[in-house]
N, C-alpha and C positions, 0 to 999 in steps of 0.2 A: 491493470489498474486495481482490480479487486484484490488481487494477491498483495499488492503493495499496501493498499489501505488496511487490510487485515493485519499484516506483519507490523506496520507502523503503529497501529492502535495497540497491538499486543506488546510492542516495545515501549509503550508509554509516551510516544511522541504525539504532539498536537496534530490532529488531522481534521480536514474539512472536505467533505464531498457533498456539494449542494444538490446533486441529482443522483438518486439511487437507481439501481439496476436490479432490484430484487424481483422483477417480473420474469426474468429469464434464469434458467438453470445454468450454473457454472460448475462443472464437475469438481468435487472435493472442496468447494468453498461455500460456506454457509451464506444463505441469502442475506442476512443482516450486513454482510460485508460487500455486497454487490454495488459496484460503482459504475456509472456511465460517464464517459469522457468524450469530448469532441474538441479538437484543437482550436477551432475558430469561435467557440462560444465559452466565455469565461464562467458562465453559470455551470458548465459541465466539466470543469476542470477538477483535478484532485490536488489538494494542497497538503503537504507534510511539512511541519515546522519543527526544527530541533529546539525543544524547550529544556534541554539539559545544559549542564556546564562543561560537557565534553564534546569533542568532535564525533560526528556520526558518519560511518561509511556504510554504503549499501553494498551488499555482496550477493551477486547472482551466480548460481551454478546450475548448469544443465547437463544431465547425463542420464543414460538409460531412459530416455523419454520422460524425464522428470525434471521439473524446474523447482529450485530451492532458492529462497531469498531470506536474507538476514540483514538487520540493521545493527551494526556493531559499534559500541562505544569505544573510542580510542583512549587508551591509558598511556599517559606520557610519564 
């Protein structure tokens, strides 16, 4: 969730994370992007909204023990 929050904010998407998770260290993620989520508690969800006029696709890639994520704007 923290990686998704970071990448979505970097992509300029509207994001809302009501509960931070900056008290725990997450390797390679700055504490300002720490997000806590819990599926049964709406206050602890992560919300990402497409505020652009283009379709957005999330692209996850895992290789060599590394996870990469990108939000890509679809060009038609």
